[in-house]
NUMIMAR-142281 format. One record per residue (C-alpha): y, x, z. Coordinates in pm, whole numbers. Layout:
BEGIN
NODE     py     px     pz
NODE      Y      X      Z
...
END
This chain:
BEGIN
NODE     py     px     pz
NODE  -3140    677   3642
NODE  -3495    551   3619
NODE  -3465    407   3261
NODE  -3316    747   3156
NODE  -3620    954   3320
NODE  -3859    703   3158
NODE  -3709    743   2812
NODE  -3712   1117   2841
NODE  -4091   1120   2929
NODE  -4160    887   2636
NODE  -3972   1128   2396
NODE  -4168   1437   2544
NODE  -4491   1228   2504
NODE  -4387   1152   2139
NODE  -4319   1524   2068
NODE  -4658   1656   2209
NODE  -4892   1353   2094
NODE  -5136   1439   1803
NODE  -5005   1396   1452
NODE  -5152   1511   1124
NODE  -4937   1759    904
NODE  -4883   1654    553
NODE  -4771   1783    214
NODE  -4599   1551    -23
NODE  -4419   1581   -360
NODE  -4363   1474   -714
NODE  -4497   1603  -1022
NODE  -4267   1622  -1325
NODE  -4303   1696  -1696
NODE  -4115   2015  -1799
NODE  -3848   1907  -2043
NODE  -3788   1532  -1989
NODE  -3847   1553  -1594
NODE  -4072   1246  -1651
NODE  -4321   1173  -1343
NODE  -4680   1268  -1417
NODE  -4928   1006  -1299
NODE  -5288   1066  -1221
NODE  -5273   1441  -1195
NODE  -5512   1604   -937
NODE  -5364   1817   -642
NODE  -5615   2046   -478
NODE  -5597   2239   -165
NODE  -5709   2572   -293
NODE  -5787   2734     47
NODE  -6169   2728     40
NODE  -6167   2355     77
NODE  -6272   2083   -176
NODE  -5984   1842    -61
NODE  -5794   1672   -321
NODE  -5564   1378   -411
NODE  -5428   1222   -717
NODE  -5057   1147   -797
NODE  -4958    775   -830
NODE  -4781    596  -1116
NODE  -4439    745  -1008
NODE  -4603   1096  -1003
NODE  -4598   1125   -622
NODE  -4880   1257   -399
NODE  -4943   1284    -34
NODE  -5211   1539    118
NODE  -5295   1558    487
NODE  -5386   1925    595
NODE  -5582   2007    916
NODE  -5340   2262   1081
NODE  -4992   2409   1036
NODE  -4987   2721    830
NODE  -4948   2850    480
NODE  -5140   2681    189
NODE  -5212   2713   -174
NODE  -5214   2414   -408
NODE  -5370   2393   -752
NODE  -5244   2112   -995
NODE  -5447   1967  -1282
NODE  -5335   1739  -1540
NODE  -5469   1661  -1900
NODE  -5254   1828  -2153
NODE  -5072   2051  -1906
NODE  -5143   2416  -1791
NODE  -5303   2442  -1460
NODE  -5018   2511  -1189
NODE  -5093   2735   -898
NODE  -4843   2690   -597
NODE  -4862   2970   -345
NODE  -4698   2983      0
NODE  -4656   2617     90
NODE  -4562   2634    449
NODE  -4658   2351    671
NODE  -4522   2302   1014
NODE  -4526   2018   1271
NODE  -4245   1760   1312
NODE  -4164   1775    942
NODE  -4328   1687    623
NODE  -4349   1972    372
NODE  -4216   1858     34
NODE  -4349   2052   -279
NODE  -4228   1910   -602
NODE  -4380   2081   -908
NODE  -4287   2091  -1274
NODE  -4582   2088  -1517
NODE  -4574   2274  -1846
NODE  -4736   2104  -2143
NODE  -4995   2316  -2340
NODE  -4974   2341  -2709
NODE  -5336   2419  -2724
NODE  -5630   2185  -2734
NODE  -5817   2043  -2430
NODE  -6016   2312  -2267
NODE  -5701   2531  -2192
NODE  -5743   2696  -1861
NODE  -5439   2911  -1840
NODE  -5292   2907  -1495
NODE  -4906   2935  -1464
NODE  -4744   3043  -1138
NODE  -4517   2820   -909
NODE  -4266   2636  -1122
NODE  -4041   2428   -907
NODE  -3802   2153  -1060
NODE  -3509   2385  -1173
NODE  -3325   2490  -1504
NODE  -3551   2780  -1493
NODE  -3859   2578  -1473
NODE  -3733   2346  -1743
NODE  -3778   2628  -1981
NODE  -3411   2666  -2093
NODE  -3359   2996  -1901
NODE  -3516   3281  -2109
NODE  -3380   3585  -1927
NODE  -3194   3699  -1613
NODE  -3297   3393  -1404
NODE  -3414   3376  -1048
NODE  -3559   3077   -869
NODE  -3397   3028   -498
NODE  -3575   2842   -244
NODE  -3497   2725    117
NODE  -3746   2964    282
NODE  -3602   3278    129
NODE  -3248   3178    262
NODE  -3379   3134    607
NODE  -3639   3418    605
NODE  -3468   3723    464
NODE  -3315   3964    733
NODE  -2926   3976    716
NODE  -2898   3648    521
NODE  -2742   3443    809
NODE  -2898   3113    641
NODE  -2638   3182    368
NODE  -2738   3120      1
NODE  -2480   3369   -121
NODE  -2596   3649     97
NODE  -2969   3587     25
NODE  -2869   3623   -345
NODE  -2732   3955   -297
NODE  -3106   4087   -262
NODE  -3160   4003   -625
NODE  -3126   4266   -910
NODE  -2784   4313  -1054
NODE  -2584   4164   -743
NODE  -2383   4389   -507
NODE  -2337   4290   -141
NODE  -2149   4579     32
NODE  -1895   4367    204
NODE  -1971   4262    569
NODE  -1679   4046    577
NODE  -1724   3810    288
NODE  -2010   3674     62
NODE  -1848   3707   -277
NODE  -2127   3741   -533
NODE  -2051   4033   -769
NODE  -2283   4031  -1068
NODE  -2332   4331  -1293
NODE  -1992   4475  -1238
NODE  -1799   4157  -1312
NODE  -1527   4002  -1085
NODE  -1655   3742   -833
NODE  -1442   3481   -976
NODE  -1674   3470  -1305
NODE  -1939   3299  -1108
NODE  -1988   2923  -1157
NODE  -2085   2718   -867
NODE  -2262   2397   -945
NODE  -2401   2130   -712
NODE  -2589   1814   -837
NODE  -2483   1889  -1195
NODE  -2110   1906  -1109
NODE  -1892   2225  -1119
NODE  -1736   2257   -791
NODE  -1453   2486   -637
NODE  -1557   2747   -389
NODE  -1801   2619   -140
NODE  -1715   2858    138
NODE  -1510   2843    455
NODE  -1179   3055    457
NODE  -1193   3089     74
NODE   -869   3185   -120
NODE   -768   2950   -389
NODE   -934   3059   -700
NODE  -1207   3276   -512
NODE  -1576   3200   -527
NODE  -1671   3344   -176
NODE  -1567   3371    197
NODE  -1693   3472    536
NODE  -1906   3160    605
NODE  -2072   2917    378
NODE  -1974   2526    361
NODE  -2316   2484    204
NODE  -2609   2433    454
NODE  -2947   2579    371
NODE  -3110   2314    556
NODE  -3011   2058    290
NODE  -3094   2268    -30
NODE  -3380   2205   -260
NODE  -3513   2481   -491
NODE  -3224   2592   -711
NODE  -3152   2838   -991
NODE  -2942   3157   -980
NODE  -2855   3305  -1317
NODE  -2707   3659  -1390
NODE  -2626   3666  -1758
NODE  -2706   3531  -2093
NODE  -2727   3181  -1934
NODE  -2822   2880  -2156
NODE  -2584   2664  -2348
NODE  -2568   2391  -2059
NODE  -2357   2614  -1856
NODE  -1980   2686  -1956
NODE  -1662   2842  -1799
NODE  -1850   3142  -1650
NODE  -1872   3504  -1733
NODE  -2090   3673  -1470
NODE  -2327   3414  -1344
NODE  -2439   3063  -1236
NODE  -2537   2936   -900
NODE  -2695   2590   -999
NODE  -2775   2420   -657
NODE  -2962   2088   -585
NODE  -2946   1893   -251
NODE  -3299   1769   -147
NODE  -3374   1409    -91
NODE  -3434   1277    259
NODE  -3788   1205    365
NODE  -3876    856    226
NODE  -4181    809    447
NODE  -4069    889    820
NODE  -3760    983   1009
NODE  -3700   1341   1091
NODE  -3450   1524   1310
NODE  -3315   1880   1326
NODE  -3104   2058   1598
NODE  -3003   2416   1559
NODE  -2781   2664   1741
NODE  -2705   3000   1585
NODE  -2441   3241   1436
NODE  -2334   2984   1170
NODE  -2273   2703   1428
NODE  -2410   2422   1625
NODE  -2597   2186   1386
NODE  -2753   1837   1396
NODE  -2944   1681   1110
NODE  -3120   1341   1043
NODE  -3335   1207    743
NODE  -3549    920    671
NODE  -3635    604    472
NODE  -3364    363    394
NODE  -3635    147    229
NODE  -3992    262    231
NODE  -4083    -12    -26
NODE  -3820    116   -280
NODE  -3866    488   -183
NODE  -3505    510    -80
NODE  -3398    772    169
NODE  -3087    936    359
NODE  -3016   1279    454
NODE  -2706   1393    678
NODE  -2632   1735    829
NODE  -2324   1828   1031
NODE  -2224   2168   1163
NODE  -1935   2305   1399
NODE  -1868   2666   1463
NODE  -2007   2829   1753
NODE  -1724   3073   1799
NODE  -1476   2799   1776
NODE  -1649   2583   2042
NODE  -1686   2880   2283
NODE  -1311   2972   2226
NODE  -1219   2624   2362
NODE  -1385   2726   2705
NODE  -1213   3038   2718
NODE  -1480   3287   2562
NODE  -1327   3535   2339
NODE  -1545   3660   2054
NODE  -1479   3697   1676
NODE  -1213   3864   1490
NODE   -985   4018   1733
NODE   -843   3754   1973
NODE   -893   3483   1714
NODE  -1192   3261   1688
NODE  -1259   3075   1356
NODE  -1269   2716   1380
NODE  -1468   2534   1106
NODE  -1700   2228   1048
NODE  -1882   2093    761
NODE  -2081   1801    646
NODE  -2355   1720    395
NODE  -2474   1379    292
NODE  -2731   1257     20
NODE  -2841    893    -22
NODE  -3114    854   -263
NODE  -3204    499   -417
NODE  -3491    404   -651
NODE  -3338    105   -816
NODE  -3608     30  -1059
NODE  -3896    195  -1221
NODE  -3782    517  -1394
NODE  -3427    469  -1253
NODE  -3277    634   -970
NODE  -2929    671   -805
NODE  -2797    940   -567
NODE  -2482    946   -355
NODE  -2387   1295   -247
NODE  -2105   1477    -45
NODE  -2058   1824     65
NODE  -1742   1926    245
NODE  -1581   2144    515
NODE  -1241   2249    670
NODE  -1139   2550    872
NODE   -860   2736   1036
NODE   -772   3043   1224
NODE   -488   3214   1369
NODE   -446   3591   1374
NODE   -181   3686   1614
NODE    -69   4059   1617
NODE   -455   4142   1556
NODE   -601   4430   1396
NODE   -931   4325   1212
NODE  -1090   4324    865
NODE   -871   4023    768
NODE   -519   4128    942
NODE   -303   4393   1040
NODE   -115   4476   1373
NODE    235   4322   1387
NODE    156   4018   1185
NODE    102   3634   1262
NODE   -117   3447   1017
NODE   -220   3083   1054
NODE   -480   3029    771
NODE   -653   2702    693
NODE   -851   2592    400
NODE  -1074   2290    304
NODE  -1305   2200     23
NODE  -1506   1885    -63
NODE  -1714   1715   -327
NODE  -1818   1355   -326
NODE  -2019   1204   -624
NODE  -2314   1011   -761
NODE  -2594   1087  -1010
NODE  -2768    819  -1209
NODE  -3124    921  -1371
NODE  -3278    688  -1619
NODE  -3611    728  -1809
NODE  -3505    551  -2137
NODE  -3852    608  -2289
NODE  -4145    821  -2239
NODE  -3977   1099  -2445
NODE  -3611   1048  -2360
NODE  -3428   1092  -2028
NODE  -3055   1016  -1940
NODE  -2859   1169  -1650
NODE  -2501   1088  -1554
NODE  -2306   1288  -1275
NODE  -1967   1164  -1151
NODE  -1761   1331   -877
NODE  -1431   1387   -719
NODE  -1380   1745   -596
NODE  -1076   1920   -433
NODE   -979   2235   -246
NODE   -668   2323    -40
NODE   -486   2602    137
NODE   -234   2633    397
NODE   -119   2977    473
NODE    162   3101    709
NODE    205   3492    729
NODE    477   3647    933
NODE    552   3998   1009
NODE    716   4149   1331
NODE   1063   4311   1273
NODE   1235   4566   1462
NODE   1394   4286   1664
NODE   1036   4196   1784
NODE   1093   3858   1629
NODE    867   3723   1365
NODE   1000   3693   1012
NODE    856   3487    728
NODE    657   3686    472
NODE    460   3463    275
NODE    411   3067    263
NODE    130   2858     72
NODE     65   2491     66
NODE   -157   2445   -258
NODE   -426   2214   -351
NODE   -607   2075   -661
NODE   -831   1783   -720
NODE  -1056   1688  -1001
NODE  -1233   1393  -1138
NODE  -1546   1478  -1363
NODE  -1821   1307  -1538
NODE  -2119   1491  -1678
NODE  -2358   1309  -1915
NODE  -2679   1461  -2030
NODE  -2951   1342  -2260
NODE  -3293   1500  -2300
NODE  -3515   1419  -2580
NODE  -3875   1547  -2658
NODE  -3956   1532  -3018
NODE  -4300   1672  -2983
NODE  -4506   1919  -2761
NODE  -4329   2188  -2949
NODE  -3975   2072  -2967
NODE  -3708   1923  -2760
NODE  -3317   1878  -2738
NODE  -3091   1888  -2444
NODE  -2729   1751  -2508
NODE  -2433   1692  -2281
NODE  -2077   1641  -2240
NODE  -1845   1719  -1943
NODE  -1485   1575  -1901
NODE  -1271   1661  -1617
NODE   -909   1577  -1502
NODE   -722   1801  -1270
NODE   -428   1741  -1050
NODE   -234   2049   -934
NODE      2   2111   -647
NODE     84   2481   -627
NODE    359   2569   -383
NODE    382   2934   -252
NODE    657   3189   -194
NODE    701   3546    -56
NODE    963   3752     85
NODE   1187   3986   -117
NODE   1497   4188    -54
NODE   1705   3896   -163
NODE   1525   3626     47
NODE   1210   3403     -8
NODE   1112   3389   -363
NODE    894   3116   -519
NODE    587   3241   -687
NODE    461   2896   -781
NODE    616   2557   -761
NODE    416   2318   -984
NODE    293   1968   -974
NODE     92   1923  -1298
NODE   -220   1774  -1450
NODE   -456   1909  -1709
NODE   -804   1795  -1868
NODE  -1093   1998  -2004
NODE  -1382   1887  -2227
NODE  -1717   2045  -2260
NODE  -1999   1981  -2487
NODE  -2333   2144  -2544
NODE  -2651   2142  -2749
NODE  -2969   2330  -2665
NODE  -3271   2320  -2876
NODE  -3619   2450  -2738
NODE  -3898   2533  -2973
NODE  -4246   2626  -2855
NODE  -4468   2691  -3151
NODE  -4744   2819  -2934
NODE  -4802   2880  -2557
NODE  -4693   3245  -2594
NODE  -4354   3205  -2764
NODE  -4058   2999  -2639
NODE  -3729   2980  -2850
NODE  -3402   2846  -2696
NODE  -3106   2824  -2928
NODE  -2786   2656  -2817
NODE  -2405   2599  -2856
NODE  -2146   2549  -2588
NODE  -1788   2440  -2662
NODE  -1486   2395  -2427
NODE  -1121   2275  -2489
NODE   -841   2308  -2243
NODE   -559   2053  -2268
NODE   -299   2252  -2094
NODE   -233   2490  -2384
NODE   -474   2339  -2641
NODE   -691   2637  -2658
NODE  -1061   2611  -2715
NODE  -1385   2814  -2764
NODE  -1721   2757  -2944
NODE  -2002   2981  -2821
NODE  -2335   3031  -2969
NODE  -2639   3140  -2760
NODE  -3000   3230  -2806
NODE  -3284   3332  -2589
NODE  -3677   3381  -2632
NODE  -3962   3464  -2418
NODE  -4289   3612  -2567
NODE  -4615   3662  -2376
NODE  -4753   3968  -2528
NODE  -5068   3947  -2309
NODE  -5180   3704  -2034
NODE  -4987   3923  -1782
NODE  -4704   4082  -1991
NODE  -4391   3887  -2113
NODE  -4113   4004  -2328
NODE  -3772   3836  -2301
NODE  -3415   3851  -2466
NODE  -3103   3662  -2455
NODE  -2774   3709  -2656
NODE  -2442   3491  -2667
NODE  -2088   3438  -2633
NODE  -1934   3338  -2295
NODE  -1594   3246  -2178
NODE  -1390   3150  -1894
NODE  -1050   2998  -1832
NODE   -796   3186  -1603
NODE   -756   3093  -1228
NODE   -547   2780  -1234
NODE   -280   2938  -1021
NODE   -231   3212  -1279
NODE   -110   2950  -1555
NODE    170   2848  -1319
NODE    316   3181  -1208
NODE    693   3148  -1181
NODE    896   3381  -1412
NODE   1049   3705  -1246
NODE   1325   3761  -1505
NODE   1665   3566  -1485
NODE   1650   3474  -1857
NODE   1299   3306  -1819
NODE   1419   3034  -1578
NODE   1219   2716  -1635
NODE    942   2874  -1829
NODE    591   2951  -1738
NODE    516   3271  -1923
NODE    146   3264  -1842
NODE     69   2918  -1970
NODE    -17   3024  -2316
NODE   -306   3248  -2212
NODE   -640   3188  -2371
NODE   -996   3218  -2247
NODE  -1145   3544  -2116
NODE  -1439   3613  -2325
NODE  -1775   3812  -2326
NODE  -2047   3899  -2541
NODE  -2360   3954  -2375
NODE  -2718   4087  -2480
NODE  -3024   4135  -2237
NODE  -3370   4258  -2283
NODE  -3635   4210  -2036
NODE  -3994   4294  -1960
NODE  -4234   4123  -1693
NODE  -4568   4270  -1598
NODE  -4811   4086  -1355
NODE  -5015   4339  -1163
NODE  -5332   4166  -1016
NODE  -5284   3833   -868
NODE  -4996   3882   -644
NODE  -4762   4165   -773
NODE  -4465   4134  -1033
NODE  -4286   4416  -1198
NODE  -3972   4318  -1395
NODE  -3711   4541  -1576
NODE  -3401   4424  -1761
NODE  -3135   4612  -1933
NODE  -2799   4472  -2065
NODE  -2469   4531  -2236
NODE  -2157   4320  -2186
NODE  -1836   4337  -2412
NODE  -1558   4168  -2259
NODE  -1242   4108  -2465
NODE   -928   3873  -2480
NODE   -875   3974  -2109
NODE   -517   3911  -1975
NODE   -313   4230  -1924
NODE     48   4319  -1912
NODE    264   4312  -2238
NODE    397   4655  -2145
NODE    157   4934  -2108
NODE     22   4938  -1748
NODE   -300   4976  -1558
NODE   -324   4587  -1464
NODE   -635   4392  -1604
NODE   -735   4041  -1498
NODE  -1091   4200  -1472
NODE   -992   4341  -1128
NODE   -910   4008   -987
NODE  -1099   3919   -674
NODE  -1071   4283   -539
NODE   -790   4153   -308
NODE   -754   3825   -142
NODE   -479   3668   -348
NODE   -432   3578   -706
NODE   -184   3796   -872
NODE    174   3656   -930
NODE    230   3873  -1240
NODE    386   3694  -1549
NODE    400   3744  -1922
NODE     42   3843  -1955
NODE   -142   3863  -2283
NODE   -503   3833  -2407
NODE   -530   4184  -2519
NODE   -746   4369  -2275
NODE  -1106   4469  -2310
NODE  -1377   4579  -2083
NODE  -1767   4666  -2074
NODE  -2053   4650  -1844
NODE  -2395   4792  -1888
NODE  -2677   4886  -1686
NODE  -3050   4860  -1596
NODE  -3239   4674  -1327
NODE  -3595   4714  -1182
NODE  -3766   4449   -945
NODE  -4098   4502   -778
NODE  -4210   4170   -601
NODE  -4501   4048   -402
NODE  -4434   3696   -313
NODE  -4562   3573     42
NODE  -4941   3579     36
NODE  -5202   3741    268
NODE  -4946   3727    556
NODE  -4685   3941    405
NODE  -4427   3977    114
NODE  -4232   4269    -28
NODE  -3926   4271   -255
NODE  -3760   4591   -405
NODE  -3457   4587   -635
NODE  -3273   4871   -805
NODE  -2968   4812  -1004
NODE  -2790   5100  -1205
NODE  -2456   5001  -1384
NODE  -2118   5090  -1480
NODE  -1807   4868  -1523
NODE  -1496   4964  -1711
NODE  -1187   4831  -1855
NODE   -919   4919  -2084
NODE   -534   4815  -2136
NODE   -270   4887  -2385
NODE   -267   5238  -2245
NODE   -598   5298  -2431
NODE   -778   5465  -2151
NODE  -1107   5348  -2004
NODE  -1086   5321  -1638
NODE  -1347   5198  -1362
NODE  -1298   4847  -1250
NODE  -1272   4737   -890
NODE  -1648   4658   -896
NODE  -1790   4959  -1046
NODE  -2012   5049   -743
NODE  -2264   5225   -993
NODE  -2579   5139   -794
NODE  -2741   4920   -540
NODE  -3098   4931   -393
NODE  -3254   4670   -156
NODE  -3579   4679    -10
NODE  -3706   4390    191
NODE  -4048   4305    355
NODE  -4191   4089    621
NODE  -4522   4027    791
NODE  -4633   3708    981
NODE  -4903   3691   1259
NODE  -5085   3390   1357
NODE  -5063   3336   1731
NODE  -5338   3104   1853
NODE  -5435   2842   1610
NODE  -5102   2672   1550
NODE  -4806   2921   1613
NODE  -4684   3234   1432
NODE  -4471   3563   1504
NODE  -4289   3721   1200
NODE  -4092   4031   1142
NODE  -3868   4060    852
NODE  -3673   4401    753
NODE  -3400   4464    496
NODE  -3247   4781    394
NODE  -2952   4817    145
NODE  -2806   5127     -3
NODE  -2490   5068   -238
NODE  -2220   5274   -401
NODE  -1917   5227   -180
NODE  -1623   5005   -251
NODE  -1372   5140   -499
NODE  -1007   5188   -416
NODE   -687   5314   -564
NODE   -617   5671   -426
NODE   -313   5704   -174
NODE    -26   5938   -222
NODE    -43   6118    103
NODE    280   6305     67
NODE    488   5995    -38
NODE    324   5775    234
NODE    402   6040    491
NODE    763   6038    364
NODE    797   5660    358
NODE    583   5604    660
NODE    393   5333    473
NODE     99   5327    250
NODE    195   5443   -126
NODE    -70   5405   -381
NODE   -111   5647   -679
NODE    -85   5364   -938
NODE   -174   5604  -1219
NODE   -518   5646  -1111
NODE   -646   5272  -1049
NODE   -979   5246   -858
NODE  -1059   5614   -917
NODE  -1159   5657   -554
NODE  -1489   5547   -409
NODE  -1584   5508    -59
NODE  -1905   5676     87
NODE  -2235   5516     26
NODE  -2292   5192    191
NODE  -2599   5169    416
NODE  -2728   4920    636
NODE  -3070   4804    791
NODE  -3138   4450    929
NODE  -3437   4348   1138
NODE  -3530   4002   1209
NODE  -3788   3868   1463
NODE  -3891   3509   1443
NODE  -4138   3305   1665
NODE  -4234   2961   1553
NODE  -4428   2734   1779
NODE  -4586   2424   1632
NODE  -4629   2144   1879
NODE  -4815   1836   1742
NODE  -4507   1649   1652
NODE  -4228   1911   1683
NODE  -4171   2268   1540
NODE  -3978   2505   1782
NODE  -3822   2805   1613
NODE  -3656   3105   1767
NODE  -3517   3417   1587
NODE  -3306   3707   1639
NODE  -3149   3904   1352
NODE  -3023   4267   1442
NODE  -2782   4315   1160
NODE  -2689   4680   1090
NODE  -2968   4765   1346
NODE  -2879   5146   1327
NODE  -2513   5099   1383
NODE  -2425   5281   1074
NODE  -2040   5324   1000
NODE  -1981   5180    672
NODE  -1612   5213    537
NODE  -1417   4907    452
NODE  -1107   5064    298
NODE   -893   5366    268
NODE   -556   5329    438
NODE   -264   5554    553
NODE   -223   5571    940
NODE    123   5615   1052
NODE      2   5702   1407
NODE   -224   5988   1267
NODE      6   6070    983
NODE   -283   6104    778
NODE   -548   5895    558
NODE   -828   5712    745
NODE  -1108   5465    691
NODE  -1108   5121    846
NODE  -1484   5035    913
NODE  -1700   4728    857
NODE  -1908   4561   1127
NODE  -2135   4766   1344
NODE  -2447   4643   1491
NODE  -2441   4296   1617
NODE  -2709   4018   1707
NODE  -2746   3687   1541
NODE  -2958   3457   1770
NODE  -3076   3127   1641
NODE  -3293   2829   1787
NODE  -3418   2535   1597
NODE  -3609   2236   1668
NODE  -3742   1999   1408
NODE  -3910   1659   1501
END
């Protein structure tokens, strides 16, 4: 017992002993990502303190106290870079990597650029409709639940009016049009309880504690991205601290978490990062506490790992892994996920394990190779309670697919004005789709396939900057699908022109495409004369032509005003061969992939709208963000009529703000508020007379998605107290979600008990409490 007490005292002493706070990071050249040596990093907070980057571009700067700092970076031949809102806490070193932009002017150029972290946006390839995402936004914004997807719903063009899931609906497109990419590898849905082919779920597998500054794109994205129609979430995992060991413990809504990071070799600047999480509700259920969706408690766990090695000067190797598994049982439970009189055992899993190799071939050329295995699976048993009070099979699903992929990328800088980005992506898929449903004649197979297929993608992107005021991006992306030998070639272009030092005009145009959900290709035929055939396997790509115009105005030193307008024409969309109202543009509105067969690429659609963003990044102890999106989304089938899609919510307005007080010399108290108003979810009207006659819900299929639920309204309030001990940071927060308990409708349904139509409701007021310690 005495040794234990002694060790406990030593641990406490280590946490409260004096330790200087530091900011560290690496400086990179914009196009080639080459480290920049001998650059000066200054502390721009009324101090003359400064350091220089070493031969690897790395710098370390000690600061006197925890708090928020501003950095100014100077390097010969580059624009000055001003980095605001660098948060320094105790117990953990702050990492601030910066990308510097070359100046095409002669020496003496003093133009100051804003913060440019190491992302695709910072590399200059994104001309329009791009947003930088950082870790602090994910953890700071009220209502985000430490979820990158929910945080992104505050950006212009994104709708988030579903409390049960984090599907990202961009500019009226279906959520499955979003591309998820981690460490340069395209990955399946990185969310717990996500359906096969979906891109969202109730809880993220991605852990915000492990993410580095990343890119979120909402349209007209550059040629490096393919197989996406609506947007791209390009995420990077951060490296572990290569100088000292650090630990994180956290307990909150998303789970109990533990993380560790530190050097594997200080000499070679190699590091490790590992973070594990287990669901709070699942653990509480094991001790008899019932809280969650009805009587069911979701069980889930996930793990993120990254190992980073510096194997030679200019050569690095990273090994990474992200994965999670989950399961829950709904037993005769009424909730947003299930109905009374049902039994549902639902389990999913997702994982990616891979490696990236980065090589500085010459001072002007870099090479990057990412290889990975990814996979996702679903096991679903859905039964209904019969008149005999016994459960009867209604749906069964045991499906999975895996993928081996390699992504090679070469960047070459021809001059200060010109550079080329080229890449190829080759992937091999293995499928196993086996699901069936109950029909009058018995259980009918929907899919029964064990197969494989390959995809090949290639892209070229040329960037030309004749002056500091003009940047032009021209690119080409091509994709080939071996399953049916279909292919596409997609030209794209974008530009940015700095009209005045504070005014920028931007534009982007291009062609974009997406393969169908893999399960759709393997739908079993419904007609007897089609036995042995797969009617959907000849489907081509869904396609889109997009055009975006943007205007950005800086007001003073802190405020930013941005406006964008866009038009998207979608074509070659799968629809029924016979006139009907079905279109694949509405896939994702329900939980499952359609089992329709005999589809053809003959549908069209259109999305158009305007967006306005007013932003003041965190400075002078507060921040503000307001985004307003007005849009319409329509589709057309062989019937020739234009109808609203399931995602035509019409508008969404987000207003966020926060203020931080300094408590004493080392602690802080913050309040963050978020308010959202959005058009209600769309639904197909219910034929009340026929529903009453048949005592079940009967939809009016002649009016698809003609109904719209009342306006969605929600206010979230978050309080955070951060206490900085000399060698540890303690943080407590409470996030009051839907603080005013507004009754938001989830869906319209027919109630046999009331013999009338009624709304089912989304979540009321609830509290998300979180505690974190970093040391």
